[in-house]
N, C-alpha and C positions, 0 to 999 in steps of 0.2 A: 584723538581718542585711542587709536591703535597704539601709538607710542606710549601712552599712559598705561594701557593694559600690559604691554610688554614689560615696562618698568616694574609694574606691580608683580607680574609673574616672576621676574628676575629677583626681586627683593624677597618674595615669599620663598624662593629657592634658597637664597642666601640664609634666610632665617632657618630653614630646615637643615641646611648644611651645618649651620652653627649648632642647631639643636641636637642633631643626631650624628653629624660628621659622617655622612653615609659613605661607605665603601663596601664593595661586595665582589661577587664572582665575575667570571670572565665574559659571559655571553652578553653582547650589546642588546639593550632592550628595544622593542619596537611595538608599534600599535598601528592598527589600520582603521580607516573611517570610510564608510560608503558615502560617496557624494552623488549628486544628481546624474552626472555623466561619466564618472570614473570612481575608482577606489584608490585612496591614498594610503600607502604604507610608509611610515617614517621610522627611522632608526638612528640612534646616535652611537657611534662606535669608537673604538680605539681607547676607551677607558672603561675599566670595570665598574659597573654600577648595579644598583638594585633598587627596587621600589621601596619607598618609605612606609608603605602600607601593605598589610597582608589581607588578602581577600579571596573568596572562592571564585569570583568572576572578575573580569576586568573592571576595576573601580569606575564608577560613574558618579555624577553629581546627584546627590540624594538629599533627603531630609533637610528641612529648614532648621534642623537642630545643629547644622554646621554652618560656618561662614568663613570666608577667606580673610586672611590677615590684612587685606587692603580695605576691608569694610568694617564689619562689626567688631572684629578683633581690635582694630584701632579705636573704635568708638567705645568699647567697653573699658579699655585701660587708659585711654587718654581722650581728651576732647578732640573733635575733628579739627583739621587745620583751619586757620582763620577764615578762609572763604571756601565755599564749595567750588569745584573746578570751573563751572561755567562763569561764575562771577569773577573769579580770579583771572580767568583768561581774558575777559573783557578789560580788566584793569591792567593787563599786561604782566601780571605776576604769574607765579607758578600755577599751572592748571592741574598738575598731577597730584593725586593723593600720594602721600609718602609714608611708608611703614616706618615707625620710629625704631629703626635698627634692631630688630629682633627682640628688643627689650619689651615691646608692648605686650608680648604674650605672657600671661601668667603661666609660667613654665608648664606644667602638665596641661594647663588649659590650652596651650598652643595646639596640642594634638586634637583637642576637642573642637578646634576651629578650622580644621582642614576639611574642605568640601570635596576636593578631588586629590587623586594621587599626584604627587609632584613628579614632574618629568624626570626621567632617569638621570639626565645630565645635571639636574639641579640637586641631586641627592648624593653627590660624591663627597668623599671625605676631604678632598682637596683643600678647600678654603679653611676648613677647621684645622688641619694639621699644619699647612703651610703658614698659617697665621697664628701659630702657637695654640692651635686648637681652640679657636674662637670661643665657643662657649660650650663646654660640656653642658653647657647650661650649668656650670657650677662655678660660681665666682667668689670673690675674695673675702677673707675675714680675719686676717692676721695682723692688720696694721691700722687699728682703730685708735682714735685719740679723743681728747676733749670730753664730751658728754658720755661717750662710751668708755666706761671706767676700766680700771685695771682688771677687775673681775670679768668684765665683758671680754676684754682682750684674751684673758686666760681661757675662758670658755671657748672662744673662737679658735684659738691656737690649738687647744687640745682636741676639739671636734674635728679639726682639719688635719690632724696628725702631727701638729707641732712644727717648729721651724728647723728641727734637727732630727737626725735619726734617733729613734727611741728604742728602748729595750723592752723585754717582757712580752706582753701580748699585743703590742702595738701593730698597726698595719705594716709599718716599715719592717719589723722583724719577720712578719709572716711572708712578705714579698721576698725578702732575702732567702728565707727557708725554701720557698717554692722554686727559686732559681738555683739553689745549691747544687742540684744534680746536673745542670747544664752549663752554668757560668761560675767561674771562680768567685766566691763570696766577696773577697776584697775588691776585685775588679767591678763587680756589680754594684757594691755599695758606693764606691767612688764615682761611678758613672751616674747612678740615680741621684746622688747628692749634688751633682754639678748644676750650676745655675744656667738657666736658658739665656741665650744671647739676645739682647734687645735689638730692635731695629736701629741700624746705624744712621739712617737718614732722618729720623724724627728729631726735631729740635723742640725742646721744652723750656719754658721760662715763666717768670712772674714779674709783673711791673711793680713799681713802688707802691701803687695804690691797692695791690693785692690781686689784680686781674691775672689769671693764669692763661697761658696760651700754648698751643701745640701746632707746629708747622711741619708739613710733609710735602716735599716736591714730588710731583707725579705728572707724567707727560700724556696721560690718556684720560679724556680726549685732549688732543693738542689744542692749545690756545684757549683753554677754559679752566676755571678753578672754582672751588667750593669754599664758602666761609659760613660757619655755623657758630652762633653764640649761644651757649647753654647757660641759662640761669638756673641755679640750684634751688628751685622752689616749685612745688606742685600742689596737688590737691590735698595731700596729707599734712601740709603745713597750714592749712586753713583752720580757723577756729570754728566752733560749732555753728556760729551765725554767719560764717563766710563760705559755705559750701558751694563751690562753683566760681568763687571770686578769682582764683588763680587763672582760670580759663578766660574769664571776662577781661582781666587785666592784659592777658596776651592779645586779645582782640584789639583792645583800645590802644595799647602801646604800638603794635605793629602798624595799625592803620592811622595812628596819630603822629606818625613821623613825617616831618616836613621834607626831609631829604629823599625819602623813599620814592615819592611821586616824581622827583626830578629825573629819575633814570629809568622809568617804565618805558618800554618800547625800544630800549637800546640793546636788546638781547639779554638783559638781566632779569632773572626771575627769582621770586622770593616767596616765602610763606612761613608759617609758624605752627607749632603744636604744643599741647600741654599734656603731661602724663602725671603719674602719682607724685613724682619727686622733681620733675624738671620742666622747664619751659624753654623751648628751643626755637630760635629765629634763624632761618637758613636762607642763604642767597647763592644762586648759581649764575655765574657771569662769565662773559668772554674776557680774556686778558686785555684785549683792545677792541672796543666796540666799532660799529660800522662808521662812526664819525671820526675814528682815529684816537679816541680818548683812552688813555691807559687806566683801566678800571679798578685794580686792587685798592688804591687809596680811597676811591669813591665808595666802594663796597664797605670798607671798614668804617668809613664815616657814617654810612647808612645804619650799620649795626650799632654804632655808638649812639646815634640819634634815637633809634628805636628803643634801646634798653635804658639809656641814661638821660635822655633829653626829649621825651615824647610830649606832645600837646594833649594833656588829659582834660579835654574840654567837656563841659556838661553835655553839649550836643552830640559829641562823639560817643560818650558813655551811653546816652539814651538810644542812639542808633545801634550800637553793638549789643545792647541788651536784647533788642528785638531780634538781632541776628542769632544770638545764642538760643533764644526761645524757639526760633524756627529750626535751628539745627537739632535741638532736642526732639522736636516732632519727627524730623526725618530719621532720627536714630532709633525710634521706638518700634523696632521690628522684633519678630520672634527670635532672630539670631542674637540680637542685642540682649534680649531678656535671658536667653540661655547663657550667654557669656557672663552676665551679671550673677546668675545663679552659681555658676562655676566658681567665680571669684569670691562670692560671698561665703561659700562653704569651704573653699580651699583656705581662705584667710579668715576663718572664724575667730582667730586669736588676736587680730589687730584691725586697724582702720582700713587696710587695703580692701577688705571685703565689702565696705559700704561707702567709702569716700571716693566716688568716681569723679573724674574731672568735670563732667558736665554739670554736676552739682544738683541742688534742689531748686526747682523753678520758682517756687514761691519766694525764696530768698533772693534769687536773681532779680525778680520783678521789683522787690522792695528796696534794694540798695540805692542810696544817694550817690552822686558822683564823688563825694568826698571819701566814701569807702574805697573806691578804686585808687584814689590818690594816696590814701593811708597805707593800703596794702603795697603799692608800688614803693613808697618810701621805706617801708619796713624790710623789703626783700631785694630790691633792685639796686645793688651797689657792687662795685668792681670785685671785691674780695669774695663775692658770692657768685662768681661767673667764671666760665672757662671758654676761651675762643679757640676754635679749630679751623685751620686754614690748610687746604690740601689742593694741589693742582699744578698747572703750568703757569708760573707767576711772571715769566719774562724777566726775572731778576733772581739774584742769589738769595739765600736764606737770611743773610745778614741784613740785606736791604728790606726784606719783608718784616724783619723784627723792628727795624726803624719805623716802617709804616705803621705797625701796630702801636708802637709807643707814641707816635705823633697823633694818631687818631684817638687813643684812649687815655692818654696821660692826664687829661683834665677831668676825667670822671672821678668824683669824690664819693666817699661812703655816703649812702643815703641817710637822710634824717631818720633817727630811730633805729638804725641798723644794730646798734649795740644792745637794744632791748629785744631783738628777735628771739623767739622761743627756742629755735634750734641753732646750735653753734656752727661756725664756719667749718670746723674740723670734720664734722660728720658728713658734710656735703662732699668733701674731698674723697670720701670712701664709698659709702653706700647708704641707703635709707636706714634711719634709726627706728625701725619698727620691731616690735617684740614678737618673736616667732615661737611657736610650739613645734619642736623637732621630733621626728620619728627616728631618732638615731639608734644605732645598735646598742646593746646593753652596756658595753664598756664606756662608750661615749656618753650615753644617757646618764650613767652613774656619775661621771665627772660633772655634767651639767647640774644634776640634782645636788651633788655635794656642795658645789660653789653657791648655788641658790640657798641651801640650808645655812651655810656659813654667813651669807649676807644677812639673812633674816635674824640669825642669832646675834649679830652685831647691830641690829636695828637699822640696817641700811636698806633703802628702797630704790633700786635702779629700774626705771620704767622700761629700759631697753634690754634687760637681762632675759635671755631665752630660757625656756623651760621645757620639760619633757612632756610630749603630747600623749594622751591616752589613746588606746586603739580606736581608730575612726569608725563611726557608725554611718549608715546610709542615710543621705538626705535625698529626697525625691522631688523632682519638678515634672508635673504631668500637665500637658496642654494639648488642646485639640488641633493646633496648627503643626504639631510635630507628626512626622510620618514614620520615622525609624526610631528605635531605642538606642540610646548611647549610655554607656556606663564608664565613668571616669574615676579611676582609683589613684589617689595621690599619696605621696610620702614626702614631707618637707624635711630638708636637711640643711646643715650649715654650708655656706659657700666655701669652696676650697680653691685658693688661688693657684694659678699655673705659674710657678716661679722656677721650679727645678725640673731636671730630667725625670725625676720620680713622679712629679705631678703629670707630666706628659705621658709617662708610662701608665699611670692610673687611668687617664682619659682614653688611651688607646684600648686598653683592656675592656673598659666599659662599652666602647663603641662596638667592639667585636661581639661581646655578649649580647647586646641589644639586637644586633643584626642576625645573629644565629637564632635567637628566640623568634624574631620576626619571620625568618625564613621557615622555621619549623611550623609555626602557627599557620602561615600562608599555605604550606603544604597540606596541613590537616583540613583547612577550609576548602581547598581545591578538590579534595577527594570526596567531599560530601555533595549534597544536592545543590541546586542553583540558587537557593535563597541567599539574599545578600548578607554577607558577613565581612567585617573588616576590623583589624586591630592596628592600633598605632602605639608605638613605644617611644618614650621620651625620657631623657635624663638631662636636665638643663638648669643653668643658674641664671638669675635675672638681677641685674644691677638695679632695676626699677623696683624690685620687690624685696631685695636683700636676702634671698634664699635660693637654694637649689631644690628642684622638685623632680622626683621620679614619678612617671605617669604611665599607666596602662589605660588606653581608651578602646573599648569594644563597641562597635556600631553594627547593628543587625536589624533584620526584620523582626517585628515584635514577637512573632510566634517562635522564633529561633533563639530567644535571649538566653535561656538556660544552657543550651548546648554551646553557644558562642562563648559564654563566660567559662563554662567547664573546660573547654579546649585551652583557653588562655591560662587557667590555673594549672591544669595538668602539665602543660609544656613548661611552665615556669618551675614547677616542682621537679620535672624530669631533668631540666638543665641544672637546677640546684643539686640534685642527687648525684647525677652521673657526669656533669660537665660537658664540655665540647668533645667531639670526635677529632681525631688527628687530621682528617681530611677537611673538616670545617675550618680548623685553625689555618691550615695551609692555604685554603682558598681565600679567606678573608685577609690574611696577612699579606699574601702576594698582591691581591687587588689593592690593598691599602698603600703598599709601596709604589705600585704603578700610578695610582691617582696622585700621590704626593709628588712623584717625579714629574708628572705632567703639569701639575700646578707650579712647580718650580720653573718649568720651561715657559710658563705663561706669566712669570713674575712682572714683566714690563707691560702687560696687557690689561691689568685690572683698572677699571674706571676710578676716577678720583672719589666719586660719591661712595662707592663700595669701600674703598680704603678708609675714608673718613668715618663712615658708620662703624667700621670694624674697630678703629682706634678709639672712638668715643666709648663703645661698649666695653672694650678691654680696660680702658682707663677707669671707668666707673666700677669695674669688677676687681681691679687689682692684678690682672694678668700681665705677664710680660708680653709685649707686642714684638713678635718676630717677623722678619720678612719671609717670603715663601722659600727662598733658597736655603736660608738658615734652618727653617723648619724641617725641610726635607733632609738636610744633613743630620739634624738631631734625630730624626726618625730612623734613618739608616743606621746610625751608630747604636741606637737602642734596640734594633730589630731582634738581636739574638736574645734579648731579655723578654721578648713576647713569647712565652712558652705556654704549653698546655696547662701546667700546674698553676701558673700565674693567672691565666684566664679563668680557670675553674675557681680560684680563690675570689675573683671578682664577681662570680655568679651569686654567692651568698650575700655579698654587700649590696648588690644591685636588685636582686629579685626576691629577697626575703619578705618584703612588705606585701607581696601578692601570694607567693608560694606558701607562706606560713600565716596567712590571715586567720585570726581566731585562735591561734596556738598560744597557750599560756606562757608566761615569761620563763618559767623554770624548764620548759621543754623547747624553747626557741633556740636556734643556733646563736652562738655568741656574736657573730658578725652580721646577723640579719636585722634589718630595720623593721619599722612597723608602719602600718597605714595610718595616715593622719586625717584623711577625709575621703569619702566616697560620695559621688554625686550621680544620680540616675536621672537622665532627661528622657522622658518616655511619652508616647502619644496617649491620648485619652481613649482612643478606640483602635481596633486592629481588624484586618480582613481575615476571614477564615479561608480554608482551602476551597470551600464551595463558593467563595466570593461575597459572603455576607459580612456586614460590619457589626462587630460586637464590642462591648467595653473591654479595654485592656486591663485585666485583673492582675495586678502586681503590687507587692508590698515591700517595704524596706527589710522586713524580717526574712522574706523569701530570698531576696538578693543576698543577704548576709549568709543565709544557710547554704546557698550555692557556692559562695566563695570559700566557706569553711568546711565544705563537705569532704568526706573521705571517699576517694574514688578508687580505692583498692591499691593493689601493688603497682608501683611505677616501674616499668621495664626500661632497660637501656635503649638508646636510640640506635637506629640502623645507620651504619657508616656507608654512605652512598658514594660509589665511584662516579666521579664527574670527568667527562672527557676534556682534554685540553682544547680540542677543536671538534666541530660538528661534521666537517667534511675534511678528510685527510688530504695531505699534499699529494699523495699518490693518485687519489681519485680526481683531484683537480688537474693534474698533469695528463691523466688519461682522457679527461673531457676535452682538454685543449687540443691534444693530438687528434681526437676524433672529429671535432668540429672545425678546427683551424680558424678561429675567429679573427676577423680583421675589421678595421674601420674603413668604410667606403667613402665617407665624406668627413671633412674637418674644416671648420671655419671658426673665426674668433670675432665676437661682437665687441668692437672697440669701446663704445661708450660704457658698457657694463663690465668688461673684462671677462665675460662668460664664453667659455669654449663650447661649441656646438658640434657634436660628432654623431655619426650613424654607424651602428654595427652591421656586420654582414647579414645578420638575421632580421634587420629592420628596426631594431630597438634604437631609439634616439637617446643620446646621453648629453646632458648639459652639466657643466661643472665649472667651478671657480675656486681658485686657490686663495686662501686668506691667511694673514699672519696673526689674526686675533687670538686663536686658540691652537698653538702648536701641538702636534701629536694627536689631534682629534679630527673626526669627520662626521658630517651629517648627511644622511642619505634619505631621499624620498623617491619611492617607486609609484608611478601613476599608471594604473591599469585601466584601459577603456572598458566601459560597461558598468555603469552605476545604477542608481535607482530608476533612472529614466528608461532603462532596458526592461524593466518589469512590466508585465501585462497588468491590466486593470482588474483582472479576475482574481478570485480567491483560489489558492492551491499552489502546487509546484510551479515556479516561475512567475507567480502572481505577486500581489502586493506584499512587500516585506521580505521577499525571497533573497534579495542581495544582502540585506542586513543580517538575516538569520544565517545564511550560508557563510558569510564572512566571520560572524561570531563563532560559528561551529568550528571553522578552521583554526581560529585563534585559541579556542578553549581546548581543542584536541591537543595541540602543543607538541606533538611528537615530531622529531626530525630524523628521518631514516630509522636507524636502529635505536635511537636515543629517546627515552620516555620524557614526558613533559617535565617531571621533577628534575631530571638531569640537565635538560635544556635550560630551565630557569636558573639553576644554580650555576 
């Protein structure tokens, strides 16, 4: 269970890195926790990081209106894995929940599902930059074919800036103009138009029967590999009378495999999940099991048997229907209901808002076994699948290709595949859902023009995007919620990361988001202790086929107006005046340090993380780069990360909140618009006197706060941030004064831990690891925790340790440096 929790935390961190690509200033973050007999202070250093959440107090788990991406996040966007952990563990299969590679979050919804602050080390820009900026959460739209018509491709290309530098008022020309004062225009244009280098070790191919495969050798962990078979079918492919059938078929096919049971208990673990557009069967196996069997061919045979040769027996269907119904009962929590509300209103324009993988239970109960067989025949065929194999194969890539061909060459197109409602070509790209975009005026004009032309010609393309009206507030009020959360969304077209210019755009967006987050955090810190938090997100989702910008404000009910006002004011301030020079210097330097560290760790990334990353990038159309190439690209581009360029990105990114309610004729040309606002609020609230009263709030009041005129916006203060908190001279003086030495030194052979004692009595245990070059983790354990408190009320009594420690943390000053400077 502990291992599963660690994996979940790690994957949530990866999701956040992908979403925000976090990078920030130089001070390592730390937090302290009072235990029974001691106080633990932990810090992660040697890389510049910041919290992904802004709040007035150290964030804590609050409000059932939030949930982690390992629980209701996964349940809202995809059906849970085929078996709950306990049952799967008994069967020898994977016991861990697995977050479906960052894709499961409905982009801005992802912010609304964070229950706690991600640890600082999980919020670094690293993975995002080193891997071609994983996901701005903004993915691809320029290479659509098949059912997505020429007009659709034109809309996508124009919305994303086109495939080549454009003239006039295009974003490309604006970027070049912003760089003209610092970089030669010819040099900048050539650099930004340069294609990103793809990962050299990835092997791609297609079998004669249409099955696509991706192979990536990876030595971490040694002697293990991952094999994931992705079927391009999910809940949005179901007919009106089939809601939940994709998930049920996943259950029946995975557990109906004859070969799967043969290898349980051999160190091989497997499971499956279903989301909006995909069903994925994944197996994690040793290269050679405990009996000496070479496992890759066997694992590939299992995946073939699961997807293309399952035993779809009536008894198995009846059994799995019961499992699905039980799963639905387990999922019906307040967190799941909130997630469904967010998705429903975010995707009011298509089926994503209502077609959840768990389906409709009355339909699940009524289906005969033949319905499962018909759905499988319609969608489960090789040309509708992609196989990903990553890890230590104990063989070269050519041999792995031969294994794949041997295992899957006999798979033939399923009966009825040619009649499938959705063409194969759309699966190779992204979901064919119709989105209403809150694009800036010039992009919205192109979308509208192409729509008008299509209508004039009598053409009806069901996947043609359209321009969204200004979003109104939808409210979900429930007695089980304790805090109020306000989720402001703006849906945009996915923009592929193919060129240096795309990477440049993503870097600027990351910097803008983090500057805004830092400013709001500072405002919240300066106010009273009532809980307030803001989360910012700009991300694209292959599973949803769009990019979503999100601002999520969570607060105590009585503070909701002030919390929203701060977010709006700071967004407008950043739009109006842009970044300060010191802000740019801090975040740019930190970004380069994080990218360098990630490049140093290129050989230490686990296979599962690599596989998840490649799957997500492929589905989005991004170029997959290795960490070293990503860092080199960033270094080459660093001189193009200028103040003017960042300020230009502010309008593009923040207009949807900073100019909410502004008429089109007064809105900035590059500002987008809000497409949805969802308020999830409690039914009651406590007063200052401790009484419970109804929480009186209406959509109209929320819209008024977002659109209100808060007077003149003043420029931000440019804060001087020290390079170090304790100077080298002070440290040298302390060393000379105290003459520190080690009085004891031993080495524990079994663990490799060095145990030493300083001359002042402090004991130091340390171990050198190769897993994360250039980083360190420190924990300081101080005797005297909650057990030292007396049982009486008052100073030194019950709660004194926790209150005292919290006071020290919230004071935040270090020597002459104020809290704001320390945090930056």
